[in-house]
C-alpha positions, 0 to 999 in steps of 0.5 A, spaced: 500 500 499 502 506 498 502 512 504 501 519 503 502 523 509 502 531 509 501 537 514 496 542 515 499 547 519 495 552 524 498 558 528 498 553 534 497 546 531 499 541 526 494 536 522 497 530 519 493 528 514 493 520 512 492 518 505 492 510 504 492 509 497 490 501 495 486 497 490 479 496 492 479 491 487 484 486 490 482 482 495 489 480 498 490 488 499 483 489 501 485 484 507 491 488 509 488 495 510 483 493 515 489 491 520 494 497 517 489 502 519 487 499 526 495 499 527 496 507 525 490 508 530 494 504 536 501 507 534 496 515 534 493 513 541 500 510 544 503 516 542 497 520 545 495 524 539 487 523 537 485 522 530 481 528 527 475 524 523 475 518 520 470 513 515 464 511 518 466 504 519 472 506 524 468 512 528 467 507 535 475 505 534 477 512 534 472 515 539 474 509 544 482 512 543 480 519 547 480 515 553 483 520 558 480 519 565 476 514 564 473 516 557 471 523 560 469 526 553 465 520 551 461 521 558 460 528 556 458 527 550 453 522 552 450 526 557 449 532 551 446 527 546 441 524 551 439 531 553 438 534 546 436 528 543 432 523 548 429 519 543 436 517 539 433 518 533 438 523 530 445 520 527 445 514 532 453 512 533 455 519 529 463 520 531 462 514 536 456 518 540 451 513 542 444 514 545 442 511 551 439 505 548 444 503 543 450 503 548 450 496 550 451 494 542 457 499 541 462 496 536 
């Protein structure tokens, strides 16, 4: 797989932009993409870097990487989600934020 990394720089921040280029018609390569991406997230998490955004398939994985203080950010997001959307109908699971009725099924 080809990996293309670039950086977006702000006044007080820098964002690493990852692009993994692969052939979706190659089953062997597709089998490696999943493990490769999960390894990238694990490496970033270990170094305490956070993913800015990700594909919907990996939103729970990335949300779980924000684990400071027993997932304090997740708990805050869930409280806000429950207050603003008590029936859990607006984008359940988006960015790893699940409504109360789906939390036990979190990926």
